[in-house]
N, C-alpha and C positions, 0 to 999 in steps of 0.2 A: 504493500501502501504505498500508498507517497501521499501528501499533502494533500491536505482536505480544507479548502478556505471554507469556512460561513460566515462566523464573528469578525474575522478577520479580510475577508476579502474584499471590502472597500474601505480597508483602512486607509490606503495609499493615499485616498484623492480628500484632498484638501480642502473642497467643495461639500464631503459627505461630515464635515463639521456643522454644516448651513442646515438648517429646517428645507430649504427648498430642495438642497442637493443628499439631502437625507429620504424626503420623497421621493424623486425621483430614482431612486431603489428601491421601491416598493416600503419608504418609511410607510409610518401607519395604516400604515394597511393588514395589518393584524389588530391591531389598533381595533379601527374601523368594525373590522368583521365579531371580536367578539362585545361591542356593544351591543351586538345584536342575536345576542347568542346568551343561555341562559349561566349565568355565573358556573353550578355546577359544571358544564359540560364544558369550561372554559378547563377546570381541574382537573377532568375527565381526559382531554385532551393529555392532559402534561403527566398525566398518568399513562395513556398510555405510550407519550414517548420513550421512559425509561426515564427520564433522566434523575439524574441522582447529582446532590449540593457540589460543586467548583474545589470550595473552601480547603477540602482537604479531607473533614471524612465519610463525604460522598454517599449518604443520607439520603432514603430518596424523593423526590424536590414536593411529588405528589404529596406525600402525609403532611406535612408542613401545610401545605395549601388547603388540605383538607380538612386540618383538625382546627383552625378558624370557626369558633360558634355559629351556627347557621341563625338559630334565633336572638337577632342581634338585642342586643338591653341594653350596652357602655362601646364607646368611642374603640374603633379597632385599627393598631396602627401595622404599616410596610417600609422595615429597617432593611438595608441597604448595609452591608457590612463589607466597607471597601477599606479597611486598616488592614492592609498587604502589609505584611512586616516580615514573611518567612523567610529568613538571607538565602536565595535564591532565587525567588519570586520577584518579578515585575513582569505577568502578561495585564493584572486589574486595569495597568498604571497607562500601558497603552490604550488599551479599552476606553478608559474615561477620557485622555489626551485625544482620542483618535477616532471613538465612535460612541460621543455621551449620547446623540439621539435612543441608543441601542438602548443602553441601561436606561432612560427619561422612558421609553414608553415600556418596557422588560416589567416596570417599577409599578407600570399604571394600568397596565391589563392584570397586576398582581392585585393590587390594590381592587383593582372592581371583583378580578376572584370572589376575594375575604373579606367585601362590604366595609372595606377600609378605605376613610377621609383623608387620612394625613401622612407620608411618607417622607422618612430622614436616611440621606447619607451624610453616614458616619467617614469621613473619607481624615485614614492620615494624615495628621500635619505637616510634615513632609514634602506631602505631591501637592503643592501650591496653582502645577500648569494642571492638576487634572480637575481643580477644584474649580476655577478660572475656567477652565471650555464647560465644563457642567453647570455653573453658573447664568452663562451664552447660552447655554443649549433649553437650559429651565424656562430662562424666561423668553427666547422666543416662541418657549412653545405654551408659557402663557398668553403672547400677545396672538394667537393665530388662534386661542380658546379649544388647548390640548391640554391644559390644567386647570385647573380652579375650576366656575360654575363650570354644571350641566355642558361636560365636555364631547365635541358633535354631535349636542343638540338629544341627549339620551336621557339625559337625567341627573344622570353620572359625576356630585363629584370630589377631585383629587387635588388636595396639594401635596406640593412636594418640599422643601429646604432640603436645605448644606449646613453638617457640622464640622467642626475641624477635631480631630483630638489632639492632643498632645504630645504626641510619638512613643506612646508609650502600648508595646507590640506588647501587655495583657490584654491588651483592650482590645487586642483581633476574638477574643474568646464571649462568646455571644453575651452571657450576663456581667458581665463587667465591660463590654461595649453598651450594655445600655445601662447599667449605672450612670457610665459617665456619661452618658447623653443628659441623663437626669438630671445632672449636675452633680454625684457624688462621685467620692474616691473610683476609681478605676479599678475595683476587687467583682471577683467572681462571689455569685452570688447558692446558694446553695441551690441541688438539683433535685428531677425526679429522680426516685417519688419520692426524697424527702420535701421538693417543695415544686410548686404545679409548672406544666413545661411552659412556656415561654407564650404557646399559641392561647393559652388562658389565663395568662398571668403574666403579661412581659412589661411592655413600656410602661408605670402607671398603675402597676396590675390589670393592665387592661389587657382582651386577644394581640398578639402581636405578631408579624410573621415575619423571621429574619432570614433573609438567604444574602449570600457575597455576589459581586457586581458579574461575573464570568455565569454563575448560573440565572439571571434575572433577564444577559443577552439572549441568553438563549432560546428565550418562552417567548420571540414576533416567529421567529425559526418554524418554533411546534404549531406555532397558531394558521399560521402562510400554509404551510405546505403539511400538519394534520401530525399527531403522534407516530401514526402506524406509521408513516415517510419518517420522520426524526428515527424510531425506534428499530428498522435499517439499516443504517449506519453504527455501525460495532457489533450486527449481530451473527460476528466468528467469536467473537466474546460470549463468555456463560451470562453475564448478567451488567456489562457496561454497553451503553448505547450514547449515539453522537460522535462527535469532538471533543477533542479536549487538544488545552493552548500549551504548549511547555515550554516553559524559558529553560535555554540553553545558555550556559556558562559557563568558566574553567576553561581547560584544554582546549578548545577549540577553534578553527579557522575561522568561521560566521556564528560570532552568539547570538543571540537574540530571541523574539517566540518564534514557536510554528505553530502549528495548528493542524494534525495529525485526526485519523477518523481511531476509534477504542480497536483494538485488535493488532492496530500498527506492531514491529517492531522496537525495543530499544535500538537494537543495531543501526534501521532505518533513520532512528533520527538520529543519532548521531550522522551519517551518511548525509541527512538534509542538510547538518550543521557544516560539512564538511572537513569533516573527519576530524580526531587527534592533533595537537596541535605542538609541536617539542617533544615527540618521542613516541614508543608504546602507551594505549592503555592502559589504565592500572586500577583506576575504579572510578565507584562512580556513584552521586547522591541521587537518586531517581526523584524525589519528590521533595524536593526543598530539603532542609537543614537537620530539619525533625530526620525525617524519615532512615531508616539504617541503611548505612556503606554497601555495596557488593561488587563484588571483586569480575575482572575483565570476562570471565569465564559466565559468567552471569550472567554480564551486557549482549551477550551473543546466542544467549534463549531466550532473555526475557520482553513477555509479552504484556503492551503496553493495556490493561484493564486492573480495575479493579482487585477483582478477584484472580486473574494469573498471577499480578505482581505478587498474591504471595507467596506462588512455586520458587520465584526466590529470597522468600524470606526479607521481602522487601514494601514500597506502596508503591501507591499514583499519588501521595497527598495532594498539596499544591501547584504539583507540576515545578515546580522548582528545582530543573534537570541540571548537576554538575557533574562534568567527567573530569577525571583526573590525570593526567598524563606518569609515566614510572618514575617521573627525578620528584612528585611527592611525597614526601615524611608525612604520613600519613599520624604519626604522634603529635606532631604539629596542629594538621588541618582537624585534632580533634577538641585538641587544649581552645583552639581558636573556636570552634565552636560549643566550648563548656563556656567560655568565657563571654558571651551572646547571651546562654540562657541564664546563668547569676545573675550577670548585670538587668538583665528583663524579669526576673522573677519581680514580682508584687510586693512577699515577704510575709502574705497572709499564711499560712500553713510551713508549720515544723520541717516537714521531710524536703519539701522545693527548697524553699528561701535557708535552710544549713543544708542539705543533700548539695544542692546545685555548688555551692562553695567549697564542703570537701571535693569534690570530684576535679573545680580545676587548682584545687592548691594540691592534688597528687599529681596533679598530669602538667601542673611545673613544675614542681620537681622532677619527674621524673627529663620534661625537657631543657633544666638547665644540669643535668647530668648527676642528680640529686634521688634518683632513685634507690627505693626499696627492696625487696627482695618481696615482698609478702603484697605489695601496693596489686601488683592486676589483681592477685583477686579481694584484696579490698576495695578496690573502685566497683568488681561485680556483684560487692556484695550491698555497692551504698548504690548500684542502680535496679539491684532485688528491689528493696527498702522504699524509692520514691516512687517505680512501674507501677501504677495503681494505686496509691497512697496517697496521689499530692490532691489537694480539694479541685483543680480543675486538670485540665488537659497537658500544661505546659510544664509540669514535673515527668511527666512521661514522656515529652519532646523532649526535655534534657539527656533523658537519662537514655532512651530506643540510639542514636547514634553513636555514644560510647559503650553500652555494651555488643552492639554491632559491631560495631571495628576492633573490639576487643575480640570476640566471636572470628571474626574475619582475618585478621593480621594477628594472631596474637604472638609471632614472629617478629614482629617491628617492636612489638612492647618491650619483649623480652630482652630484646640485642639493644635497647636503649637503656635497659637498668643496668645490664652486665656492661657496657662498655661505658657509658654514662654521652654517649652520642647517637646521632642514629643510623641507620644502612643507606640511605640514602642522601650525597652527596649536596644534594641543590636545595633551598627551602622552594617550600610547595607555593603557585603564586595563588595567590586567596584568593580570585574571581567568586565573590558569591554574588553580586548585582551592577550592574552598571549603573 
């Protein structure tokens, strides 16, 4: 399979960022169609499409859409998680900057399907260009009657606002995002079954739908062409449908965003990115810094799909795909990854707050040549005590890359501890994201 562009098909056209240019490429055709459909019929099309959340978890989108109460007793909200902070991932940034109306239309569709009258786009604070592009698109949509009161004469009202975050990685977690959006400290809440789902009690304890940028951008194509058509893309996989954008970086000749159909091999994605730069392929982090690292042999047999990637003990994740050549020191690479998660821990729970710091300290002493004989086993024990025990997924995200590196490249850690230096002679090019 080769590159299969849907979301990125017109992203290279400057006029696609204008309302007229967007409409000339079938923009707002889906919303016009949806507003003539029953709300549940819109949800059913999303269900038929097999669309799963593109933020990393891969949760079936239709379940969230269908989860908001059908009998409306209070305001409903639609929220876009645009707080893209996973190292190695930069797809949502491009979508917001170059295809802003796709997101606006997708969120308006979701608003109609879930009886919501207010939407919020929570954008990572550093994404100033993305925020400006969306602000222009939203203003044009209001002027054209595509947002606000009585959209397209349908009687449906929907408002959309932008909220800039303050650069906290933790606010990419949906409950922390909602806390931040409400003016509270960006820290995670209790989750189901200990607390209601966001679809029942989210923003201000009202029913709330939360999806990420890429997920919303898929929905106009689903409504335009039908759920069954979308489900035909990726049909070679077990349960991954449609296209997925992968942000390719690291030691490749052509880094960038590549949209592929699920079922494409990871090796093919590497070929699209121009192959390995500066030597032979050594390893790959296929879905963002939090997913387990794999070897070059795994790359040769890996198929890009949610279930298929588990066969090489890794994940699709958010799609941040980093290829590493033979000159990469895995110990240094994992140390730098651990530093990120230790710095970004919000400090709410002990396993993550203390565990990420302990991992970083041990990795740092190995890196500077002071590693101790029991450090590998100690790191494994700390990972096992963090994984599944932290208040939110950040602890898991911190533990997985360390545990995987110890499993896949144990000899590099043992050599470093025994000799006080790396097995390789060149420091890694830590190209996390442009």
